[in-house]
N, CA and C atoms as a LAMMPS dump frame, in Angstrom:
ITEM: TIMESTEP
0
ITEM: NUMBER OF ATOMS
483
ITEM: BOX BOUNDS ff ff ff
-5.0000000000000000e+02 5.0000000000000000e+02
-5.0000000000000000e+02 5.0000000000000000e+02
-5.0000000000000000e+02 5.0000000000000000e+02
ITEM: ATOMS id mol type element x y z
1 1 1 N 0.845 -1.172 0
2 1 2 C 0 0 0
3 1 3 C 0.895 1.242 0
4 2 1 N 0.526 2.21 -0.825
5 2 2 C 1.294 3.446 -0.936
6 2 3 C 0.404 4.647 -0.644
7 3 1 N 1.024 5.633 -0.018
8 3 2 C 0.337 6.872 0.327
9 3 3 C 0.974 8.001 -0.464
10 4 1 N 0.201 9.062 -0.696
11 4 2 C 0.734 10.169 -1.483
12 4 3 C 0.277 11.507 -0.936
13 5 1 N 1.023 12.513 -1.339
14 5 2 C 0.645 13.899 -1.099
15 5 3 C 1.331 14.739 -2.17
16 6 1 N 0.838 15.937 -2.337
17 6 2 C 1.438 16.866 -3.296
18 6 3 C 2.34 17.844 -2.567
19 7 1 N 3.313 18.348 -3.314
20 7 2 C 4.201 19.38 -2.796
21 7 3 C 4.344 20.437 -3.877
22 8 1 N 4.151 21.697 -3.498
23 8 2 C 4.301 22.811 -4.442
24 8 3 C 5.712 23.352 -4.334
25 9 1 N 6.537 23.027 -5.329
26 9 2 C 7.907 23.528 -5.35
27 9 3 C 7.979 24.764 -6.242
28 10 1 N 9.037 25.546 -6.118
29 10 2 C 9.21 26.694 -7.01
30 10 3 C 9.389 26.279 -8.474
31 11 1 N 9.669 24.985 -8.702
32 11 2 C 9.88 24.503 -10.073
33 11 3 C 8.702 23.694 -10.596
34 12 1 N 7.615 23.655 -9.837
35 12 2 C 6.419 22.949 -10.273
36 12 3 C 5.891 21.992 -9.224
37 13 1 N 4.66 21.561 -9.459
38 13 2 C 4.006 20.63 -8.54
39 13 3 C 4.698 19.279 -8.554
40 14 1 N 4.8 18.691 -7.362
41 14 2 C 5.452 17.4 -7.214
42 14 3 C 4.532 16.435 -6.471
43 15 1 N 4.755 15.155 -6.705
44 15 2 C 4.045 14.094 -5.999
45 15 3 C 5.05 13.361 -5.12
46 16 1 N 4.71 13.213 -3.845
47 16 2 C 5.53 12.453 -2.901
48 16 3 C 4.772 11.163 -2.593
49 17 1 N 5.492 10.029 -2.628
50 17 2 C 4.879 8.72 -2.359
51 17 3 C 5.683 8.011 -1.268
52 18 1 N 4.949 7.373 -0.35
53 18 2 C 5.568 6.629 0.746
54 18 3 C 4.824 5.321 0.961
55 19 1 N 5.549 4.36 1.517
56 19 2 C 4.907 3.11 1.932
57 19 3 C 4.466 3.192 3.397
58 20 1 N 4.579 4.372 3.977
59 20 2 C 4.219 4.586 5.376
60 20 3 C 5.437 4.672 6.272
61 21 1 N 6.574 4.144 5.811
62 21 2 C 7.818 4.169 6.583
63 21 3 C 8.935 4.907 5.878
64 22 1 N 8.937 4.848 4.557
65 22 2 C 10.03 5.434 3.771
66 22 3 C 9.462 6.151 2.551
67 23 1 N 10.281 6.99 1.957
68 23 2 C 9.901 7.65 0.709
69 23 3 C 10.229 6.706 -0.437
70 24 1 N 9.24 6.448 -1.277
71 24 2 C 9.401 5.54 -2.416
72 24 3 C 9.372 6.289 -3.741
73 25 1 N 8.895 7.523 -3.72
74 25 2 C 8.828 8.29 -4.956
75 25 3 C 8.71 9.774 -4.699
76 26 1 N 9.336 10.553 -5.58
77 26 2 C 9.213 12.011 -5.587
78 26 3 C 9.415 12.454 -7.025
79 27 1 N 8.339 12.9 -7.647
80 27 2 C 8.379 13.266 -9.052
81 27 3 C 7.727 14.627 -9.291
82 28 1 N 8.219 15.325 -10.309
83 28 2 C 7.476 16.455 -10.86
84 28 3 C 6.344 15.846 -11.682
85 29 1 N 5.184 16.476 -11.668
86 29 2 C 4.042 15.901 -12.362
87 29 3 C 4.279 15.709 -13.858
88 30 1 N 5.062 16.542 -14.469
89 30 2 C 5.308 16.422 -15.912
90 30 3 C 6.535 15.571 -16.232
91 31 1 N 7.106 14.953 -15.231
92 31 2 C 8.368 14.23 -15.37
93 31 3 C 8.223 12.947 -16.185
94 32 1 N 9.274 12.645 -16.934
95 32 2 C 9.366 11.38 -17.652
96 32 3 C 9.407 10.257 -16.609
97 33 1 N 8.796 9.157 -16.895
98 33 2 C 8.731 7.978 -16.014
99 33 3 C 7.963 8.263 -14.714
100 34 1 N 7.034 9.205 -14.761
101 34 2 C 6.216 9.574 -13.607
102 34 3 C 5.542 8.33 -13.024
103 35 1 N 5.753 8.071 -11.762
104 35 2 C 5.171 6.942 -11.014
105 35 3 C 5.478 5.575 -11.626
106 36 1 N 6.511 5.466 -12.436
107 36 2 C 6.766 4.188 -13.126
108 36 3 C 7.154 3.056 -12.175
109 37 1 N 7.648 3.373 -10.989
110 37 2 C 8.058 2.313 -10.06
111 37 3 C 6.955 1.947 -9.066
112 38 1 N 5.817 2.608 -9.145
113 38 2 C 4.71 2.355 -8.217
114 38 3 C 3.585 1.677 -8.988
115 39 1 N 3.28 0.436 -8.616
116 39 2 C 2.253 -0.298 -9.354
117 39 3 C 0.937 -0.431 -8.584
118 40 1 N 0.884 0.068 -7.387
119 40 2 C -0.348 0.022 -6.591
120 40 3 C -1.081 1.362 -6.685
121 41 1 N -2.347 1.344 -6.281
122 41 2 C -3.094 2.583 -6.172
123 41 3 C -2.526 3.407 -5.028
124 42 1 N -2.686 4.699 -5.129
125 42 2 C -2.209 5.608 -4.09
126 42 3 C -3.372 6.088 -3.242
127 43 1 N -3.131 6.137 -1.943
128 43 2 C -4.112 6.693 -1.014
129 43 3 C -3.579 8.043 -0.565
130 44 1 N -4.325 9.087 -0.841
131 44 2 C -3.872 10.418 -0.446
132 44 3 C -3.928 10.535 1.075
133 45 1 N -2.775 10.899 1.657
134 45 2 C -2.692 10.994 3.118
135 45 3 C -1.671 12.073 3.481
136 46 1 N -2.035 13.343 3.296
137 46 2 C -1.079 14.437 3.505
138 46 3 C -0.58 14.589 4.937
139 47 1 N -1.268 14 5.919
140 47 2 C -0.868 14.171 7.315
141 47 3 C 0.128 13.113 7.792
142 48 1 N 0.602 12.257 6.89
143 48 2 C 1.596 11.244 7.245
144 48 3 C 2.861 11.936 7.762
145 49 1 N 3.396 11.455 8.877
146 49 2 C 4.555 12.1 9.514
147 49 3 C 5.741 12.253 8.563
148 50 1 N 6.022 11.234 7.76
149 50 2 C 7.172 11.314 6.854
150 50 3 C 6.955 12.393 5.788
151 51 1 N 5.708 12.633 5.402
152 51 2 C 5.439 13.691 4.424
153 51 3 C 5.742 15.071 5.007
154 52 1 N 5.474 15.23 6.285
155 52 2 C 5.805 16.512 6.936
156 52 3 C 7.324 16.713 6.944
157 53 1 N 8.083 15.649 7.233
158 53 2 C 9.544 15.741 7.227
159 53 3 C 10.084 16.062 5.833
160 54 1 N 9.559 15.375 4.821
161 54 2 C 10.032 15.599 3.451
162 54 3 C 9.666 16.996 2.974
163 55 1 N 8.462 17.453 3.286
164 55 2 C 8.057 18.807 2.886
165 55 3 C 8.946 19.85 3.535
166 56 1 N 9.296 19.653 4.804
167 56 2 C 10.202 20.576 5.498
168 56 3 C 11.581 20.532 4.845
169 57 1 N 12.059 19.325 4.519
170 57 2 C 13.349 19.168 3.848
171 57 3 C 13.337 19.919 2.519
172 58 1 N 12.283 19.726 1.736
173 58 2 C 12.182 20.395 0.436
174 58 3 C 12.094 21.911 0.594
175 59 1 N 11.336 22.388 1.59
176 59 2 C 11.274 23.834 1.853
177 59 3 C 12.68 24.377 2.115
178 60 1 N 13.422 23.697 2.978
179 60 2 C 14.782 24.128 3.291
180 60 3 C 15.666 24.096 2.044
181 61 1 N 15.591 23.002 1.306
182 61 2 C 16.402 22.851 0.099
183 61 3 C 16.134 24 -0.885
184 62 1 N 14.874 24.267 -1.151
185 62 2 C 14.542 25.318 -2.116
186 62 3 C 14.84 26.719 -1.574
187 63 1 N 15.123 26.82 -0.281
188 63 2 C 15.563 28.09 0.306
189 63 3 C 17.085 28.17 0.38
190 64 1 N 17.775 27.27 -0.33
191 64 2 C 19.226 27.336 -0.421
192 64 3 C 19.982 26.696 0.715
193 65 1 N 19.294 25.917 1.53
194 65 2 C 19.93 25.216 2.647
195 65 3 C 20.248 23.795 2.182
196 66 1 N 21.311 23.21 2.718
197 66 2 C 21.664 21.827 2.42
198 66 3 C 21.236 20.956 3.595
199 67 1 N 19.944 20.588 3.656
200 67 2 C 19.458 19.835 4.824
201 67 3 C 19.921 18.385 4.818
202 68 1 N 20.014 17.816 6.015
203 68 2 C 20.326 16.395 6.172
204 68 3 C 19.049 15.584 5.956
205 69 1 N 19.185 14.443 5.324
206 69 2 C 18.037 13.54 5.169
207 69 3 C 17.959 12.684 6.43
208 70 1 N 16.896 12.874 7.202
209 70 2 C 16.723 12.132 8.452
210 70 3 C 15.482 11.238 8.383
211 71 1 N 15.258 10.7 7.204
212 71 2 C 14.152 9.78 6.979
213 71 3 C 14.627 8.755 5.952
214 72 1 N 13.912 7.643 5.873
215 72 2 C 14.323 6.542 4.995
216 72 3 C 13.896 6.793 3.548
217 73 1 N 14.762 6.342 2.636
218 73 2 C 14.448 6.317 1.212
219 73 3 C 14.38 4.86 0.783
220 74 1 N 13.356 4.516 0.017
221 74 2 C 13.217 3.137 -0.455
222 74 3 C 12.844 3.155 -1.948
223 75 1 N 13.832 3.449 -2.803
224 75 2 C 13.531 3.445 -4.235
225 75 3 C 13.33 2.026 -4.751
226 76 1 N 12.367 1.853 -5.642
227 76 2 C 12.084 0.543 -6.214
228 76 3 C 12.755 0.452 -7.583
229 77 1 N 13.54 -0.604 -7.769
230 77 2 C 14.211 -0.807 -9.041
231 77 3 C 15.107 -2.028 -8.977
232 78 1 N 15.768 -2.301 -10.086
233 78 2 C 16.669 -3.447 -10.157
234 78 3 C 17.883 -3.219 -9.257
235 79 1 N 18.606 -4.292 -8.993
236 79 2 C 19.818 -4.181 -8.163
237 79 3 C 20.825 -3.238 -8.815
238 80 1 N 20.954 -3.303 -10.135
239 80 2 C 21.871 -2.398 -10.84
240 80 3 C 21.458 -0.942 -10.625
241 81 1 N 20.194 -0.646 -10.811
242 81 2 C 19.725 0.734 -10.614
243 81 3 C 19.956 1.19 -9.18
244 82 1 N 19.703 0.319 -8.223
245 82 2 C 19.915 0.681 -6.817
246 82 3 C 21.379 0.996 -6.536
247 83 1 N 22.298 0.269 -7.176
248 83 2 C 23.727 0.573 -7.017
249 83 3 C 24.051 1.959 -7.561
250 84 1 N 23.485 2.285 -8.719
251 84 2 C 23.709 3.616 -9.306
252 84 3 C 23.12 4.682 -8.389
253 85 1 N 21.897 4.481 -7.905
254 85 2 C 21.248 5.472 -7.052
255 85 3 C 22.005 5.663 -5.74
256 86 1 N 22.618 4.606 -5.246
257 86 2 C 23.44 4.72 -4.024
258 86 3 C 24.623 5.655 -4.282
259 87 1 N 25.252 5.522 -5.436
260 87 2 C 26.363 6.413 -5.789
261 87 3 C 25.861 7.853 -5.928
262 88 1 N 24.678 8.042 -6.501
263 88 2 C 24.123 9.395 -6.616
264 88 3 C 24.013 10.051 -5.243
265 89 1 N 23.63 9.271 -4.252
266 89 2 C 23.484 9.809 -2.895
267 89 3 C 24.815 10.237 -2.285
268 90 1 N 25.909 9.791 -2.867
269 90 2 C 27.236 10.148 -2.366
270 90 3 C 27.793 11.414 -3.018
271 91 1 N 27.099 11.933 -4.043
272 91 2 C 27.568 13.164 -4.692
273 91 3 C 27.234 14.33 -3.766
274 92 1 N 28.225 15.07 -3.303
275 92 2 C 27.951 16.152 -2.354
276 92 3 C 27.13 17.291 -2.965
277 93 1 N 26.393 17.93 -2.102
278 93 2 C 25.642 19.141 -2.459
279 93 3 C 26.598 20.131 -3.123
280 94 1 N 26.176 20.696 -4.245
281 94 2 C 26.991 21.688 -4.929
282 94 3 C 28.081 21.118 -5.811
283 95 1 N 28.134 19.808 -5.945
284 95 2 C 29.144 19.144 -6.781
285 95 3 C 28.445 18.332 -7.859
286 96 1 N 29.194 17.945 -8.871
287 96 2 C 28.654 17.096 -9.924
288 96 3 C 29.589 15.909 -10.156
289 97 1 N 29.078 14.931 -10.869
290 97 2 C 29.85 13.753 -11.255
291 97 3 C 29.381 13.381 -12.663
292 98 1 N 30.264 12.834 -13.466
293 98 2 C 29.861 12.436 -14.816
294 98 3 C 29.32 11.008 -14.818
295 99 1 N 28.577 10.701 -15.875
296 99 2 C 28.076 9.339 -16.058
297 99 3 C 29.25 8.363 -16.119
298 100 1 N 30.318 8.761 -16.789
299 100 2 C 31.511 7.925 -16.898
300 100 3 C 32.162 7.661 -15.555
301 101 1 N 32.219 8.677 -14.702
302 101 2 C 32.794 8.486 -13.364
303 101 3 C 31.976 7.486 -12.553
304 102 1 N 30.668 7.58 -12.671
305 102 2 C 29.805 6.634 -11.958
306 102 3 C 30.027 5.232 -12.517
307 103 1 N 30.087 5.114 -13.837
308 103 2 C 30.307 3.812 -14.467
309 103 3 C 31.604 3.183 -13.974
310 104 1 N 32.668 3.971 -13.881
311 104 2 C 33.963 3.421 -13.457
312 104 3 C 33.946 2.994 -11.989
313 105 1 N 33.077 3.585 -11.174
314 105 2 C 32.942 3.153 -9.785
315 105 3 C 32.286 1.77 -9.7
316 106 1 N 31.465 1.455 -10.693
317 106 2 C 30.751 0.174 -10.701
318 106 3 C 31.576 -0.953 -11.294
319 107 1 N 32.277 -0.659 -12.392
320 107 2 C 33.053 -1.696 -13.08
321 107 3 C 33.923 -1.038 -14.148
322 108 1 N 35.11 -1.591 -14.384
323 108 2 C 35.964 -1.022 -15.422
324 108 3 C 35.369 -1.149 -16.826
325 109 1 N 34.406 -2.045 -16.997
326 109 2 C 33.792 -2.244 -18.31
327 109 3 C 32.372 -1.674 -18.409
328 110 1 N 31.915 -1.011 -17.364
329 110 2 C 30.554 -0.47 -17.351
330 110 3 C 30.451 0.697 -18.336
331 111 1 N 29.337 0.767 -19.054
332 111 2 C 29.144 1.867 -20.004
333 111 3 C 28.429 3.037 -19.338
334 112 1 N 28.809 4.224 -19.755
335 112 2 C 28.153 5.434 -19.266
336 112 3 C 26.681 5.447 -19.68
337 113 1 N 26.361 4.847 -20.824
338 113 2 C 24.975 4.806 -21.297
339 113 3 C 24.099 3.963 -20.368
340 114 1 N 24.641 2.846 -19.885
341 114 2 C 23.875 2.016 -18.939
342 114 3 C 23.596 2.799 -17.662
343 115 1 N 24.608 3.522 -17.2
344 115 2 C 24.436 4.37 -16.016
345 115 3 C 23.381 5.428 -16.29
346 116 1 N 23.423 6.02 -17.483
347 116 2 C 22.445 7.047 -17.854
348 116 3 C 21.019 6.536 -17.784
349 117 1 N 20.8 5.298 -18.202
350 117 2 C 19.464 4.717 -18.114
351 117 3 C 18.99 4.596 -16.679
352 118 1 N 19.889 4.178 -15.792
353 118 2 C 19.531 4.048 -14.374
354 118 3 C 19.292 5.412 -13.748
355 119 1 N 20.14 6.376 -14.071
356 119 2 C 19.979 7.736 -13.538
357 119 3 C 18.634 8.301 -13.98
358 120 1 N 18.296 8.11 -15.254
359 120 2 C 17.038 8.641 -15.781
360 120 3 C 15.801 8.053 -15.146
361 121 1 N 15.909 6.836 -14.626
362 121 2 C 14.76 6.173 -13.992
363 121 3 C 14.74 6.337 -12.473
364 122 1 N 15.56 7.228 -11.938
365 122 2 C 15.558 7.495 -10.499
366 122 3 C 14.148 7.896 -10.069
367 123 1 N 13.527 7.151 -9.148
368 123 2 C 12.156 7.471 -8.746
369 123 3 C 12.049 8.515 -7.628
370 124 1 N 13.184 8.96 -7.086
371 124 2 C 13.117 9.896 -5.96
372 124 3 C 13.942 11.141 -6.303
373 125 1 N 13.355 11.989 -7.125
374 125 2 C 14.046 13.2 -7.577
375 125 3 C 14.512 14.053 -6.407
376 126 1 N 15.573 14.758 -6.627
377 126 2 C 16.18 15.72 -5.709
378 126 3 C 16.782 15.033 -4.483
379 127 1 N 16.005 14.218 -3.756
380 127 2 C 16.528 13.522 -2.583
381 127 3 C 17.636 12.547 -2.986
382 128 1 N 17.436 11.841 -4.079
383 128 2 C 18.506 11.074 -4.725
384 128 3 C 18.914 11.972 -5.89
385 129 1 N 20.024 12.687 -5.745
386 129 2 C 20.319 13.849 -6.6
387 129 3 C 20.829 13.534 -8.013
388 130 1 N 19.943 12.995 -8.84
389 130 2 C 20.321 12.687 -10.216
390 130 3 C 20.602 13.956 -11.019
391 131 1 N 20.121 15.102 -10.537
392 131 2 C 20.395 16.367 -11.233
393 131 3 C 21.874 16.745 -11.161
394 132 1 N 22.632 16.098 -10.28
395 132 2 C 24.068 16.386 -10.126
396 132 3 C 24.936 15.58 -11.103
397 133 1 N 24.318 14.803 -11.975
398 133 2 C 25.073 14.011 -12.936
399 133 3 C 25.11 14.757 -14.267
400 134 1 N 26.318 14.892 -14.787
401 134 2 C 26.531 15.633 -16.028
402 134 3 C 27.303 14.765 -17.015
403 135 1 N 27.321 15.219 -18.265
404 135 2 C 28.07 14.518 -19.3
405 135 3 C 29.546 14.857 -19.233
406 136 1 N 30.273 14.321 -20.171
407 136 2 C 31.704 14.573 -20.264
408 136 3 C 31.981 16.067 -20.311
409 137 1 N 33.034 16.483 -19.64
410 137 2 C 33.442 17.9 -19.577
411 137 3 C 32.366 18.796 -18.975
412 138 1 N 31.517 18.239 -18.111
413 138 2 C 30.503 19.04 -17.437
414 138 3 C 29.312 19.4 -18.285
415 139 1 N 29.189 18.802 -19.463
416 139 2 C 28.076 19.111 -20.357
417 139 3 C 26.742 18.708 -19.711
418 140 1 N 25.783 19.63 -19.761
419 140 2 C 24.466 19.319 -19.2
420 140 3 C 23.705 18.439 -20.179
421 141 1 N 23.308 17.287 -19.692
422 141 2 C 22.563 16.355 -20.527
423 141 3 C 21.217 16.109 -19.877
424 142 1 N 20.454 15.222 -20.435
425 142 2 C 19.082 14.975 -20.032
426 142 3 C 18.797 14.915 -18.547
427 143 1 N 17.568 15.215 -18.229
428 143 2 C 17.049 15.117 -16.865
429 143 3 C 15.573 14.801 -17.017
430 144 1 N 15.104 13.737 -16.371
431 144 2 C 13.714 13.304 -16.535
432 144 3 C 12.719 14.394 -16.15
433 145 1 N 13.126 15.295 -15.261
434 145 2 C 12.255 16.4 -14.857
435 145 3 C 12.343 17.596 -15.793
436 146 1 N 13.212 17.51 -16.801
437 146 2 C 13.388 18.605 -17.765
438 146 3 C 14.714 19.318 -17.539
439 147 1 N 15.417 19.602 -18.602
440 147 2 C 16.742 20.233 -18.506
441 147 3 C 16.675 21.598 -17.827
442 148 1 N 15.583 22.341 -18.043
443 148 2 C 15.445 23.645 -17.379
444 148 3 C 15.432 23.489 -15.864
445 149 1 N 14.758 22.472 -15.372
446 149 2 C 14.739 22.224 -13.922
447 149 3 C 16.124 21.799 -13.428
448 150 1 N 16.815 20.987 -14.207
449 150 2 C 18.164 20.565 -13.827
450 150 3 C 19.053 21.79 -13.658
451 151 1 N 18.981 22.7 -14.608
452 151 2 C 19.773 23.929 -14.532
453 151 3 C 19.428 24.712 -13.276
454 152 1 N 18.15 24.852 -12.982
455 152 2 C 17.724 25.606 -11.786
456 152 3 C 18.186 24.932 -10.502
457 153 1 N 18.129 23.608 -10.442
458 153 2 C 18.586 22.889 -9.246
459 153 3 C 20.092 23.061 -9.051
460 154 1 N 20.841 22.995 -10.128
461 154 2 C 22.291 23.187 -10.024
462 154 3 C 22.632 24.625 -9.649
463 155 1 N 21.897 25.586 -10.181
464 155 2 C 22.098 26.996 -9.799
465 155 3 C 21.797 27.185 -8.313
466 156 1 N 20.72 26.576 -7.85
467 156 2 C 20.341 26.668 -6.445
468 156 3 C 21.484 26.178 -5.557
469 157 1 N 22.181 25.122 -5.995
470 157 2 C 23.29 24.561 -5.245
471 157 3 C 24.603 25.292 -5.547
472 158 1 N 24.518 26.344 -6.341
473 158 2 C 25.668 27.199 -6.692
474 158 3 C 26.749 26.433 -7.449
475 159 1 N 26.312 25.485 -8.295
476 159 2 C 27.253 24.789 -9.169
477 159 3 C 27.553 25.72 -10.331
478 160 1 N 28.826 25.871 -10.639
479 160 2 C 29.214 26.705 -11.766
480 160 3 C 28.913 25.959 -13.056
481 161 1 N 28.028 26.549 -13.862
482 161 2 C 27.617 25.894 -15.122
483 161 3 C 28.481 26.362 -16.259
């Protein structure tokens, strides 16, 4: 069973999804792969304690603060995708990493394109910071939430573009 609530961000309306204990999804409504990892119906429950924590975290984040995540994340995906998403969580606020760098952390033969597929299917936007992944030489490449949002998120974190 999954619960949901909406969050109004400065970059657009978002949907937050939880299993009651952890965050399982955070998407912009117009985002590619919207709710693709959630196969159950959602029960709207805005008063869930974890939703209050996530909303406060997002408020702080969008106000230029680098808040600590003090709640559980439970992204749904393959073991490979989970490994990529774990590396995304290690990218510090205000920093970026390339798809190739992530690939080399996984295996000397891993392709940047395979990593790109996993990054693009990240079900927990911003909290799992896929917006911090860039192409070779810092080139801004795709973002499931839209390249304009990626640029704004990186600007918010004061990343030099």
